[in-house]
Steps between C-alpha positions, in 0.01 A plus 500: 500500500381638170719472195822468698796334337608207716743213477380143530689317772320165490311369197198273551572129510237228474461266794373231262740350247398625156232725654434871474674760714357621827434836329690709758839671470716643777603856406708787633497867405828626359559718804464186716237657725214266406503123457208261477293257299298619200267305272688420180212620280538850650859533376643537152836545339606862442600395145141391429246706306482868599251770415584870495213748521491874436227746583413717197218753501365351824488140368739213561647346185740214438840646411692171484452128552824310552571129505823370647821679582 
């Protein structure tokens, strides 16, 4: 899966009280065809930072950089 929008079904929970998460989340594609575990650091919120690029005169340039919703 590359750049698919998914929903998180199960958030990571630490097995040690006060410890860090297990770093895995259980996800499902919105069409419901794919479910599985993905490393948490390979996911991000769709309302996070976004970069929009445009190709002008054969070169890629930043057109917009958005933070948040």
